[in-house]
PDB file of N, CA, C, O and CB in Angstrom:
ATOM      1  N   MET A   1       0.848  -1.174   0.000  1.00  0.00           N
ATOM      2  CA  MET A   1       0.000   0.000   0.000  1.00  0.00           C
ATOM      3  C   MET A   1       0.897   1.242   0.000  1.00  0.00           C
ATOM      4  O   MET A   1       1.773   1.365   0.857  1.00  0.00           O
ATOM      5  CB  MET A   1      -0.967  -0.005   1.228  1.00  0.00           C
ATOM      6  N   PRO A   2       0.692   2.166  -0.949  1.00  0.00           N
ATOM      7  CA  PRO A   2       1.558   3.346  -1.020  1.00  0.00           C
ATOM      8  C   PRO A   2       1.267   4.324   0.121  1.00  0.00           C
ATOM      9  O   PRO A   2       0.136   4.454   0.590  1.00  0.00           O
ATOM     10  CB  PRO A   2       1.381   4.052  -2.371  1.00  0.00           C
ATOM     11  N   ARG A   3       2.312   4.991   0.539  1.00  0.00           N
ATOM     12  CA  ARG A   3       2.161   6.013   1.584  1.00  0.00           C
ATOM     13  C   ARG A   3       2.030   7.360   0.888  1.00  0.00           C
ATOM     14  O   ARG A   3       2.950   7.810   0.205  1.00  0.00           O
ATOM     15  CB  ARG A   3       3.379   6.007   2.594  1.00  0.00           C
ATOM     16  N   TYR A   4       0.885   7.993   1.067  1.00  0.00           N
ATOM     17  CA  TYR A   4       0.638   9.266   0.408  1.00  0.00           C
ATOM     18  C   TYR A   4       1.261  10.420   1.183  1.00  0.00           C
ATOM     19  O   TYR A   4       1.659  11.419   0.583  1.00  0.00           O
ATOM     20  CB  TYR A   4      -0.856   9.493   0.243  1.00  0.00           C
ATOM     21  N   TYR A   5       1.351  10.300   2.499  1.00  0.00           N
ATOM     22  CA  TYR A   5       1.894  11.361   3.336  1.00  0.00           C
ATOM     23  C   TYR A   5       3.036  10.799   4.170  1.00  0.00           C
ATOM     24  O   TYR A   5       2.945   9.709   4.734  1.00  0.00           O
ATOM     25  CB  TYR A   5       0.796  11.973   4.245  1.00  0.00           C
ATOM     26  N   SER A   6       4.097  11.562   4.231  1.00  0.00           N
ATOM     27  CA  SER A   6       5.202  11.154   5.082  1.00  0.00           C
ATOM     28  C   SER A   6       4.909  11.595   6.516  1.00  0.00           C
ATOM     29  O   SER A   6       3.990  12.376   6.760  1.00  0.00           O
ATOM     30  CB  SER A   6       6.548  11.752   4.576  1.00  0.00           C
ATOM     31  N   THR A   7       5.691  11.091   7.444  1.00  0.00           N
ATOM     32  CA  THR A   7       5.515  11.462   8.848  1.00  0.00           C
ATOM     33  C   THR A   7       5.761  12.955   9.036  1.00  0.00           C
ATOM     34  O   THR A   7       5.088  13.609   9.832  1.00  0.00           O
ATOM     35  CB  THR A   7       6.462  10.643   9.751  1.00  0.00           C
ATOM     36  N   ARG A   8       6.707  13.473   8.314  1.00  0.00           N
ATOM     37  CA  ARG A   8       7.023  14.897   8.420  1.00  0.00           C
ATOM     38  C   ARG A   8       5.857  15.767   7.952  1.00  0.00           C
ATOM     39  O   ARG A   8       5.542  16.767   8.597  1.00  0.00           O
ATOM     40  CB  ARG A   8       8.275  15.222   7.606  1.00  0.00           C
ATOM     41  N   SER A   9       5.218  15.409   6.851  1.00  0.00           N
ATOM     42  CA  SER A   9       4.098  16.207   6.357  1.00  0.00           C
ATOM     43  C   SER A   9       2.883  16.096   7.282  1.00  0.00           C
ATOM     44  O   SER A   9       2.147  17.068   7.457  1.00  0.00           O
ATOM     45  CB  SER A   9       3.720  15.766   4.939  1.00  0.00           C
ATOM     46  N   ILE A  10       2.672  14.928   7.869  1.00  0.00           N
ATOM     47  CA  ILE A  10       1.557  14.778   8.815  1.00  0.00           C
ATOM     48  C   ILE A  10       1.810  15.633  10.050  1.00  0.00           C
ATOM     49  O   ILE A  10       0.888  16.278  10.549  1.00  0.00           O
ATOM     50  CB  ILE A  10       1.367  13.288   9.219  1.00  0.00           C
ATOM     51  N   MET A  11       3.028  15.650  10.547  1.00  0.00           N
ATOM     52  CA  MET A  11       3.350  16.491  11.702  1.00  0.00           C
ATOM     53  C   MET A  11       3.176  17.972  11.372  1.00  0.00           C
ATOM     54  O   MET A  11       2.700  18.749  12.199  1.00  0.00           O
ATOM     55  CB  MET A  11       4.786  16.223  12.174  1.00  0.00           C
ATOM     56  N   PHE A  12       3.561  18.348  10.175  1.00  0.00           N
ATOM     57  CA  PHE A  12       3.387  19.739   9.749  1.00  0.00           C
ATOM     58  C   PHE A  12       1.904  20.116   9.726  1.00  0.00           C
ATOM     59  O   PHE A  12       1.529  21.185  10.208  1.00  0.00           O
ATOM     60  CB  PHE A  12       4.015  19.959   8.356  1.00  0.00           C
ATOM     61  N   MET A  13       1.058  19.241   9.166  1.00  0.00           N
ATOM     62  CA  MET A  13      -0.378  19.516   9.119  1.00  0.00           C
ATOM     63  C   MET A  13      -0.992  19.581  10.517  1.00  0.00           C
ATOM     64  O   MET A  13      -1.877  20.401  10.763  1.00  0.00           O
ATOM     65  CB  MET A  13      -1.087  18.451   8.293  1.00  0.00           C
ATOM     66  N   VAL A  14      -0.535  18.729  11.431  1.00  0.00           N
ATOM     67  CA  VAL A  14      -1.030  18.756  12.808  1.00  0.00           C
ATOM     68  C   VAL A  14      -0.642  20.060  13.487  1.00  0.00           C
ATOM     69  O   VAL A  14      -1.463  20.657  14.183  1.00  0.00           O
ATOM     70  CB  VAL A  14      -0.486  17.560  13.605  1.00  0.00           C
ATOM     71  N   VAL A  15       0.585  20.509  13.299  1.00  0.00           N
ATOM     72  CA  VAL A  15       1.041  21.759  13.917  1.00  0.00           C
ATOM     73  C   VAL A  15       0.269  22.951  13.355  1.00  0.00           C
ATOM     74  O   VAL A  15      -0.144  23.827  14.115  1.00  0.00           O
ATOM     75  CB  VAL A  15       2.557  21.953  13.692  1.00  0.00           C
ATOM     76  N   VAL A  16       0.069  22.998  12.056  1.00  0.00           N
ATOM     77  CA  VAL A  16      -0.695  24.092  11.448  1.00  0.00           C
ATOM     78  C   VAL A  16      -2.130  24.084  11.954  1.00  0.00           C
ATOM     79  O   VAL A  16      -2.693  25.144  12.228  1.00  0.00           O
ATOM     80  CB  VAL A  16      -0.672  23.985   9.911  1.00  0.00           C
ATOM     81  N   THR A  17      -2.724  22.915  12.081  1.00  0.00           N
ATOM     82  CA  THR A  17      -4.086  22.817  12.607  1.00  0.00           C
ATOM     83  C   THR A  17      -4.158  23.321  14.038  1.00  0.00           C
ATOM     84  O   THR A  17      -5.081  24.055  14.392  1.00  0.00           O
ATOM     85  CB  THR A  17      -4.586  21.375  12.535  1.00  0.00           C
ATOM     86  N   LEU A  18      -3.207  22.939  14.855  1.00  0.00           N
ATOM     87  CA  LEU A  18      -3.205  23.403  16.247  1.00  0.00           C
ATOM     88  C   LEU A  18      -3.013  24.916  16.331  1.00  0.00           C
ATOM     89  O   LEU A  18      -3.647  25.577  17.153  1.00  0.00           O
ATOM     90  CB  LEU A  18      -2.102  22.694  17.043  1.00  0.00           C
ATOM     91  N   ILE A  19      -2.154  25.459  15.494  1.00  0.00           N
ATOM     92  CA  ILE A  19      -1.957  26.909  15.486  1.00  0.00           C
ATOM     93  C   ILE A  19      -3.242  27.623  15.071  1.00  0.00           C
ATOM     94  O   ILE A  19      -3.621  28.630  15.670  1.00  0.00           O
ATOM     95  CB  ILE A  19      -0.803  27.293  14.538  1.00  0.00           C
ATOM     96  N   LEU A  20      -3.905  27.100  14.050  1.00  0.00           N
ATOM     97  CA  LEU A  20      -5.150  27.725  13.603  1.00  0.00           C
ATOM     98  C   LEU A  20      -6.259  27.620  14.644  1.00  0.00           C
ATOM     99  O   LEU A  20      -7.135  28.482  14.704  1.00  0.00           O
ATOM    100  CB  LEU A  20      -5.609  27.093  12.305  1.00  0.00           C
ATOM    101  N   LEU A  21      -6.228  26.576  15.458  1.00  0.00           N
ATOM    102  CA  LEU A  21      -7.232  26.431  16.514  1.00  0.00           C
ATOM    103  C   LEU A  21      -6.923  27.295  17.733  1.00  0.00           C
ATOM    104  O   LEU A  21      -7.841  27.757  18.411  1.00  0.00           O
ATOM    105  CB  LEU A  21      -7.333  24.978  16.933  1.00  0.00           C
ATOM    106  N   MET A  22      -5.650  27.515  18.015  1.00  0.00           N
ATOM    107  CA  MET A  22      -5.281  28.233  19.235  1.00  0.00           C
ATOM    108  C   MET A  22      -5.180  29.749  19.051  1.00  0.00           C
ATOM    109  O   MET A  22      -5.376  30.491  20.014  1.00  0.00           O
ATOM    110  CB  MET A  22      -3.970  27.710  19.745  1.00  0.00           C
ATOM    111  N   LEU A  23      -4.886  30.220  17.862  1.00  0.00           N
ATOM    112  CA  LEU A  23      -4.694  31.652  17.672  1.00  0.00           C
ATOM    113  C   LEU A  23      -5.960  32.503  17.792  1.00  0.00           C
ATOM    114  O   LEU A  23      -5.885  33.562  18.416  1.00  0.00           O
ATOM    115  CB  LEU A  23      -4.094  31.878  16.348  1.00  0.00           C
ATOM    116  N   PRO A  24      -7.095  32.128  17.252  1.00  0.00           N
ATOM    117  CA  PRO A  24      -8.264  33.018  17.351  1.00  0.00           C
ATOM    118  C   PRO A  24      -8.673  33.382  18.781  1.00  0.00           C
ATOM    119  O   PRO A  24      -9.016  34.543  19.005  1.00  0.00           O
ATOM    120  CB  PRO A  24      -9.427  32.377  16.670  1.00  0.00           C
ATOM    121  N   PRO A  25      -8.662  32.480  19.757  1.00  0.00           N
ATOM    122  CA  PRO A  25      -9.013  32.918  21.110  1.00  0.00           C
ATOM    123  C   PRO A  25      -7.960  33.831  21.743  1.00  0.00           C
ATOM    124  O   PRO A  25      -8.281  34.607  22.643  1.00  0.00           O
ATOM    125  CB  PRO A  25      -9.224  31.713  21.992  1.00  0.00           C
ATOM    126  N   VAL A  26      -6.715  33.747  21.286  1.00  0.00           N
ATOM    127  CA  VAL A  26      -5.633  34.526  21.887  1.00  0.00           C
ATOM    128  C   VAL A  26      -5.541  35.929  21.286  1.00  0.00           C
ATOM    129  O   VAL A  26      -5.280  36.892  22.007  1.00  0.00           O
ATOM    130  CB  VAL A  26      -4.305  33.799  21.710  1.00  0.00           C
ATOM    131  N   LEU A  27      -5.751  36.052  19.992  1.00  0.00           N
ATOM    132  CA  LEU A  27      -5.616  37.344  19.326  1.00  0.00           C
ATOM    133  C   LEU A  27      -6.785  38.263  19.660  1.00  0.00           C
ATOM    134  O   LEU A  27      -7.900  37.791  19.880  1.00  0.00           O
ATOM    135  CB  LEU A  27      -5.516  37.153  17.815  1.00  0.00           C
ATOM    136  N   PRO A  28      -6.540  39.575  19.701  1.00  0.00           N
ATOM    137  CA  PRO A  28      -7.648  40.508  19.952  1.00  0.00           C
ATOM    138  C   PRO A  28      -8.559  40.586  18.726  1.00  0.00           C
ATOM    139  O   PRO A  28      -8.117  40.319  17.608  1.00  0.00           O
ATOM    140  CB  PRO A  28      -7.107  41.919  20.312  1.00  0.00           C
ATOM    141  N   PRO A  29      -9.808  40.944  18.928  1.00  0.00           N
ATOM    142  CA  PRO A  29     -10.712  41.035  17.779  1.00  0.00           C
ATOM    143  C   PRO A  29     -10.345  42.224  16.885  1.00  0.00           C
ATOM    144  O   PRO A  29      -9.918  43.272  17.370  1.00  0.00           O
ATOM    145  CB  PRO A  29     -12.173  41.160  18.256  1.00  0.00           C
ATOM    146  N   LEU A  30     -10.513  42.048  15.611  1.00  0.00           N
ATOM    147  CA  LEU A  30     -10.198  43.095  14.652  1.00  0.00           C
ATOM    148  C   LEU A  30     -11.418  43.965  14.406  1.00  0.00           C
ATOM    149  O   LEU A  30     -12.549  43.493  14.525  1.00  0.00           O
ATOM    150  CB  LEU A  30      -9.694  42.494  13.337  1.00  0.00           C
ATOM    151  N   PRO A  31     -11.202  45.234  14.062  1.00  0.00           N
ATOM    152  CA  PRO A  31     -12.348  46.086  13.727  1.00  0.00           C
ATOM    153  C   PRO A  31     -12.942  45.643  12.393  1.00  0.00           C
ATOM    154  O   PRO A  31     -12.248  45.030  11.582  1.00  0.00           O
ATOM    155  CB  PRO A  31     -11.929  47.583  13.669  1.00  0.00           C
ATOM    156  N   PRO A  32     -14.199  45.942  12.161  1.00  0.00           N
ATOM    157  CA  PRO A  32     -14.799  45.541  10.878  1.00  0.00           C
ATOM    158  C   PRO A  32     -14.178  46.328   9.728  1.00  0.00           C
ATOM    159  O   PRO A  32     -13.750  47.467   9.918  1.00  0.00           O
ATOM    160  CB  PRO A  32     -16.334  45.752  10.902  1.00  0.00           C
ATOM    161  N   PRO A  33     -14.126  45.736   8.548  1.00  0.00           N
ATOM    162  CA  PRO A  33     -13.553  46.443   7.399  1.00  0.00           C
ATOM    163  C   PRO A  33     -14.477  47.568   6.938  1.00  0.00           C
ATOM    164  O   PRO A  33     -15.657  47.582   7.289  1.00  0.00           O
ATOM    165  CB  PRO A  33     -13.292  45.463   6.239  1.00  0.00           C
ATOM    166  N   PRO A  34     -13.955  48.502   6.163  1.00  0.00           N
ATOM    167  CA  PRO A  34     -14.816  49.556   5.619  1.00  0.00           C
ATOM    168  C   PRO A  34     -15.907  48.970   4.730  1.00  0.00           C
ATOM    169  O   PRO A  34     -15.763  47.883   4.171  1.00  0.00           O
ATOM    170  CB  PRO A  34     -13.983  50.571   4.827  1.00  0.00           C
ATOM    171  N   LEU A  35     -16.988  49.710   4.617  1.00  0.00           N
ATOM    172  CA  LEU A  35     -18.160  49.207   3.891  1.00  0.00           C
ATOM    173  C   LEU A  35     -17.847  48.939   2.421  1.00  0.00           C
ATOM    174  O   LEU A  35     -18.365  47.984   1.841  1.00  0.00           O
ATOM    175  CB  LEU A  35     -19.312  50.202   3.999  1.00  0.00           C
ATOM    176  N   CYS A  36     -17.006  49.775   1.817  1.00  0.00           N
ATOM    177  CA  CYS A  36     -16.706  49.579   0.391  1.00  0.00           C
ATOM    178  C   CYS A  36     -15.954  48.269   0.152  1.00  0.00           C
ATOM    179  O   CYS A  36     -16.111  47.657  -0.904  1.00  0.00           O
ATOM    180  CB  CYS A  36     -15.881  50.760  -0.146  1.00  0.00           C
ATOM    181  N   LEU A  37     -15.144  47.833   1.113  1.00  0.00           N
ATOM    182  CA  LEU A  37     -14.433  46.559   0.944  1.00  0.00           C
ATOM    183  C   LEU A  37     -15.361  45.356   1.086  1.00  0.00           C
ATOM    184  O   LEU A  37     -15.060  44.276   0.577  1.00  0.00           O
ATOM    185  CB  LEU A  37     -13.303  46.453   1.959  1.00  0.00           C
ATOM    186  N   LEU A  38     -16.480  45.536   1.769  1.00  0.00           N
ATOM    187  CA  LEU A  38     -17.422  44.431   1.895  1.00  0.00           C
ATOM    188  C   LEU A  38     -18.113  44.120   0.570  1.00  0.00           C
ATOM    189  O   LEU A  38     -18.601  43.008   0.368  1.00  0.00           O
ATOM    190  CB  LEU A  38     -18.459  44.749   2.957  1.00  0.00           C
ATOM    191  N   PHE A  39     -18.156  45.095  -0.329  1.00  0.00           N
ATOM    192  CA  PHE A  39     -18.820  44.893  -1.615  1.00  0.00           C
ATOM    193  C   PHE A  39     -17.908  44.261  -2.666  1.00  0.00           C
ATOM    194  O   PHE A  39     -18.384  43.877  -3.735  1.00  0.00           O
ATOM    195  CB  PHE A  39     -19.340  46.211  -2.129  1.00  0.00           C
ATOM    196  N   VAL A  40     -16.628  44.147  -2.391  1.00  0.00           N
ATOM    197  CA  VAL A  40     -15.694  43.571  -3.376  1.00  0.00           C
ATOM    198  C   VAL A  40     -16.059  42.122  -3.706  1.00  0.00           C
ATOM    199  O   VAL A  40     -16.142  41.795  -4.890  1.00  0.00           O
ATOM    200  CB  VAL A  40     -14.246  43.638  -2.847  1.00  0.00           C
ATOM    201  N   PRO A  41     -16.282  41.233  -2.727  1.00  0.00           N
ATOM    202  CA  PRO A  41     -16.664  39.860  -3.106  1.00  0.00           C
ATOM    203  C   PRO A  41     -18.011  39.798  -3.824  1.00  0.00           C
ATOM    204  O   PRO A  41     -18.212  38.955  -4.698  1.00  0.00           O
ATOM    205  CB  PRO A  41     -16.714  38.976  -1.869  1.00  0.00           C
ATOM    206  N   VAL A  42     -18.929  40.687  -3.458  1.00  0.00           N
ATOM    207  CA  VAL A  42     -20.236  40.712  -4.127  1.00  0.00           C
ATOM    208  C   VAL A  42     -20.063  41.118  -5.582  1.00  0.00           C
ATOM    209  O   VAL A  42     -20.694  40.543  -6.469  1.00  0.00           O
ATOM    210  CB  VAL A  42     -21.209  41.683  -3.407  1.00  0.00           C
ATOM    211  N   MET A  43     -19.221  42.096  -5.829  1.00  0.00           N
ATOM    212  CA  MET A  43     -18.995  42.537  -7.208  1.00  0.00           C
ATOM    213  C   MET A  43     -18.292  41.452  -8.026  1.00  0.00           C
ATOM    214  O   MET A  43     -18.645  41.222  -9.183  1.00  0.00           O
ATOM    215  CB  MET A  43     -18.163  43.831  -7.225  1.00  0.00           C
ATOM    216  N   ILE A  44     -17.317  40.795  -7.441  1.00  0.00           N
ATOM    217  CA  ILE A  44     -16.623  39.713  -8.154  1.00  0.00           C
ATOM    218  C   ILE A  44     -17.603  38.594  -8.491  1.00  0.00           C
ATOM    219  O   ILE A  44     -17.587  38.062  -9.600  1.00  0.00           O
ATOM    220  CB  ILE A  44     -15.446  39.161  -7.305  1.00  0.00           C
ATOM    221  N   MET A  45     -18.451  38.240  -7.535  1.00  0.00           N
ATOM    222  CA  MET A  45     -19.428  37.171  -7.780  1.00  0.00           C
ATOM    223  C   MET A  45     -20.432  37.581  -8.847  1.00  0.00           C
ATOM    224  O   MET A  45     -20.813  36.756  -9.677  1.00  0.00           O
ATOM    225  CB  MET A  45     -20.163  36.807  -6.483  1.00  0.00           C
ATOM    226  N   SER A  46     -20.868  38.832  -8.844  1.00  0.00           N
ATOM    227  CA  SER A  46     -21.826  39.265  -9.861  1.00  0.00           C
ATOM    228  C   SER A  46     -21.197  39.264 -11.253  1.00  0.00           C
ATOM    229  O   SER A  46     -21.861  38.912 -12.228  1.00  0.00           O
ATOM    230  CB  SER A  46     -22.358  40.661  -9.527  1.00  0.00           C
ATOM    231  N   VAL A  47     -19.932  39.653 -11.356  1.00  0.00           N
ATOM    232  CA  VAL A  47     -19.251  39.604 -12.654  1.00  0.00           C
ATOM    233  C   VAL A  47     -19.118  38.157 -13.134  1.00  0.00           C
ATOM    234  O   VAL A  47     -19.314  37.874 -14.316  1.00  0.00           O
ATOM    235  CB  VAL A  47     -17.855  40.268 -12.561  1.00  0.00           C
ATOM    236  N   LEU A  48     -18.786  37.246 -12.222  1.00  0.00           N
ATOM    237  CA  LEU A  48     -18.664  35.839 -12.612  1.00  0.00           C
ATOM    238  C   LEU A  48     -19.994  35.246 -13.049  1.00  0.00           C
ATOM    239  O   LEU A  48     -20.041  34.458 -13.993  1.00  0.00           O
ATOM    240  CB  LEU A  48     -18.099  35.027 -11.463  1.00  0.00           C
ATOM    241  N   VAL A  49     -21.078  35.617 -12.370  1.00  0.00           N
ATOM    242  CA  VAL A  49     -22.409  35.125 -12.764  1.00  0.00           C
ATOM    243  C   VAL A  49     -22.787  35.691 -14.121  1.00  0.00           C
ATOM    244  O   VAL A  49     -23.331  34.971 -14.958  1.00  0.00           O
ATOM    245  CB  VAL A  49     -23.478  35.505 -11.707  1.00  0.00           C
ATOM    246  N   MET A  50     -22.510  36.974 -14.356  1.00  0.00           N
ATOM    247  CA  MET A  50     -22.821  37.566 -15.663  1.00  0.00           C
ATOM    248  C   MET A  50     -22.032  36.887 -16.774  1.00  0.00           C
ATOM    249  O   MET A  50     -22.567  36.641 -17.854  1.00  0.00           O
ATOM    250  CB  MET A  50     -22.525  39.072 -15.656  1.00  0.00           C
ATOM    251  N   LEU A  51     -20.760  36.582 -16.515  1.00  0.00           N
ATOM    252  CA  LEU A  51     -19.965  35.880 -17.522  1.00  0.00           C
ATOM    253  C   LEU A  51     -20.469  34.465 -17.766  1.00  0.00           C
ATOM    254  O   LEU A  51     -20.455  33.979 -18.897  1.00  0.00           O
ATOM    255  CB  LEU A  51     -18.509  35.837 -17.101  1.00  0.00           C
ATOM    256  N   ALA A  52     -20.916  33.806 -16.703  1.00  0.00           N
ATOM    257  CA  ALA A  52     -21.411  32.436 -16.861  1.00  0.00           C
ATOM    258  C   ALA A  52     -22.713  32.401 -17.640  1.00  0.00           C
ATOM    259  O   ALA A  52     -22.969  31.444 -18.370  1.00  0.00           O
ATOM    260  CB  ALA A  52     -21.608  31.780 -15.500  1.00  0.00           C
ATOM    261  N   LEU A  53     -23.539  33.429 -17.497  1.00  0.00           N
ATOM    262  CA  LEU A  53     -24.839  33.439 -18.159  1.00  0.00           C
ATOM    263  C   LEU A  53     -24.825  34.162 -19.500  1.00  0.00           C
ATOM    264  O   LEU A  53     -25.836  34.158 -20.203  1.00  0.00           O
ATOM    265  CB  LEU A  53     -25.857  34.075 -17.262  1.00  0.00           C
ATOM    266  N   SER A  54     -23.727  34.773 -19.869  1.00  0.00           N
ATOM    267  CA  SER A  54     -23.672  35.479 -21.150  1.00  0.00           C
ATOM    268  C   SER A  54     -23.562  34.460 -22.285  1.00  0.00           C
ATOM    269  O   SER A  54     -22.995  33.382 -22.109  1.00  0.00           O
ATOM    270  CB  SER A  54     -22.471  36.476 -21.186  1.00  0.00           C
ATOM    271  N   PRO A  55     -24.110  34.811 -23.448  1.00  0.00           N
ATOM    272  CA  PRO A  55     -24.047  33.869 -24.564  1.00  0.00           C
ATOM    273  C   PRO A  55     -22.620  33.721 -25.089  1.00  0.00           C
ATOM    274  O   PRO A  55     -21.802  34.638 -25.004  1.00  0.00           O
ATOM    275  CB  PRO A  55     -24.976  34.322 -25.692  1.00  0.00           C
ATOM    276  N   SER A  56     -22.359  32.568 -25.620  1.00  0.00           N
ATOM    277  CA  SER A  56     -21.035  32.288 -26.165  1.00  0.00           C
ATOM    278  C   SER A  56     -20.948  32.833 -27.582  1.00  0.00           C
ATOM    279  O   SER A  56     -21.917  32.768 -28.339  1.00  0.00           O
ATOM    280  CB  SER A  56     -20.733  30.768 -26.143  1.00  0.00           C
ATOM    281  N   PHE A  57     -19.796  33.366 -27.937  1.00  0.00           N
ATOM    282  CA  PHE A  57     -19.594  33.894 -29.276  1.00  0.00           C
ATOM    283  C   PHE A  57     -18.760  32.950 -30.132  1.00  0.00           C
ATOM    284  O   PHE A  57     -18.254  33.347 -31.182  1.00  0.00           O
ATOM    285  CB  PHE A  57     -18.929  35.254 -29.206  1.00  0.00           C
ATOM    286  N   GLN A  58     -18.618  31.721 -29.698  1.00  0.00           N
ATOM    287  CA  GLN A  58     -17.799  30.757 -30.431  1.00  0.00           C
ATOM    288  C   GLN A  58     -18.422  30.432 -31.788  1.00  0.00           C
ATOM    289  O   GLN A  58     -17.705  30.325 -32.783  1.00  0.00           O
ATOM    290  CB  GLN A  58     -17.623  29.471 -29.608  1.00  0.00           C
ATOM    291  N   ASP A  59     -19.742  30.276 -31.841  1.00  0.00           N
ATOM    292  CA  ASP A  59     -20.389  29.961 -33.112  1.00  0.00           C
ATOM    293  C   ASP A  59     -20.236  31.106 -34.104  1.00  0.00           C
ATOM    294  O   ASP A  59     -20.015  30.867 -35.292  1.00  0.00           O
ATOM    295  CB  ASP A  59     -21.870  29.651 -32.894  1.00  0.00           C
ATOM    296  N   GLN A  60     -20.349  32.334 -33.640  1.00  0.00           N
ATOM    297  CA  GLN A  60     -20.205  33.478 -34.528  1.00  0.00           C
ATOM    298  C   GLN A  60     -18.773  33.573 -35.046  1.00  0.00           C
ATOM    299  O   GLN A  60     -18.555  33.927 -36.204  1.00  0.00           O
ATOM    300  CB  GLN A  60     -20.603  34.773 -33.807  1.00  0.00           C
ATOM    301  N   LEU A  61     -17.810  33.264 -34.205  1.00  0.00           N
ATOM    302  CA  LEU A  61     -16.422  33.299 -34.656  1.00  0.00           C
ATOM    303  C   LEU A  61     -16.164  32.237 -35.715  1.00  0.00           C
ATOM    304  O   LEU A  61     -15.433  32.484 -36.674  1.00  0.00           O
ATOM    305  CB  LEU A  61     -15.472  33.104 -33.475  1.00  0.00           C
ATOM    306  N   LEU A  62     -16.759  31.053 -35.552  1.00  0.00           N
ATOM    307  CA  LEU A  62     -16.581  29.994 -36.543  1.00  0.00           C
ATOM    308  C   LEU A  62     -17.214  30.373 -37.872  1.00  0.00           C
ATOM    309  O   LEU A  62     -16.663  30.061 -38.928  1.00  0.00           O
ATOM    310  CB  LEU A  62     -17.175  28.684 -36.037  1.00  0.00           C
ATOM    311  N   CYS A  63     -18.373  31.046 -37.838  1.00  0.00           N
ATOM    312  CA  CYS A  63     -19.027  31.474 -39.067  1.00  0.00           C
ATOM    313  C   CYS A  63     -18.197  32.544 -39.773  1.00  0.00           C
ATOM    314  O   CYS A  63     -18.111  32.555 -41.001  1.00  0.00           O
ATOM    315  CB  CYS A  63     -20.438  32.001 -38.769  1.00  0.00           C
ATOM    316  N   CYS A  64     -17.596  33.431 -39.012  1.00  0.00           N
ATOM    317  CA  CYS A  64     -16.789  34.492 -39.616  1.00  0.00           C
ATOM    318  C   CYS A  64     -15.462  33.956 -40.129  1.00  0.00           C
ATOM    319  O   CYS A  64     -14.930  34.467 -41.114  1.00  0.00           O
ATOM    320  CB  CYS A  64     -16.542  35.611 -38.610  1.00  0.00           C
ATOM    321  N   MET A  65     -14.926  32.947 -39.485  1.00  0.00           N
ATOM    322  CA  MET A  65     -13.632  32.397 -39.869  1.00  0.00           C
ATOM    323  C   MET A  65     -13.745  31.401 -41.030  1.00  0.00           C
ATOM    324  O   MET A  65     -12.745  31.122 -41.690  1.00  0.00           O
ATOM    325  CB  MET A  65     -12.984  31.724 -38.673  1.00  0.00           C
ATOM    326  N   ALA A  66     -14.943  30.859 -41.290  1.00  0.00           N
ATOM    327  CA  ALA A  66     -15.108  29.822 -42.308  1.00  0.00           C
ATOM    328  C   ALA A  66     -14.684  30.320 -43.697  1.00  0.00           C
ATOM    329  O   ALA A  66     -14.017  29.565 -44.405  1.00  0.00           O
ATOM    330  CB  ALA A  66     -16.567  29.350 -42.344  1.00  0.00           C
ATOM    331  N   PRO A  67     -15.026  31.539 -44.132  1.00  0.00           N
ATOM    332  CA  PRO A  67     -14.574  31.955 -45.467  1.00  0.00           C
ATOM    333  C   PRO A  67     -13.048  32.092 -45.558  1.00  0.00           C
ATOM    334  O   PRO A  67     -12.479  31.986 -46.645  1.00  0.00           O
ATOM    335  CB  PRO A  67     -15.227  33.280 -45.842  1.00  0.00           C
ATOM    336  N   LEU A  68     -12.404  32.322 -44.440  1.00  0.00           N
ATOM    337  CA  LEU A  68     -10.949  32.492 -44.461  1.00  0.00           C
ATOM    338  C   LEU A  68     -10.225  31.159 -44.564  1.00  0.00           C
ATOM    339  O   LEU A  68      -9.070  31.113 -44.987  1.00  0.00           O
ATOM    340  CB  LEU A  68     -10.488  33.230 -43.215  1.00  0.00           C
ATOM    341  N   LEU A  69     -10.896  30.065 -44.178  1.00  0.00           N
ATOM    342  CA  LEU A  69     -10.242  28.753 -44.192  1.00  0.00           C
ATOM    343  C   LEU A  69     -10.247  28.123 -45.535  1.00  0.00           C
ATOM    344  O   LEU A  69      -9.732  27.017 -45.700  1.00  0.00           O
ATOM    345  CB  LEU A  69     -10.888  27.836 -43.230  1.00  0.00           C
TER     346      LEU A  69
END
């Protein structure tokens, strides 16, 4: 049976997990970000949705390129 993770990598993942679990209770709370920065993920998501729902122009490109071939 192949070993996917070495002992060293498992120890590294355990240490990172423990650090991520222990730091939030120790660190002071951060102030909330400015309102304009809260809209950045919303804008990125809206652009991605618009791109996903926009029609493809691949067929039109093939029709325009056909006389050149």
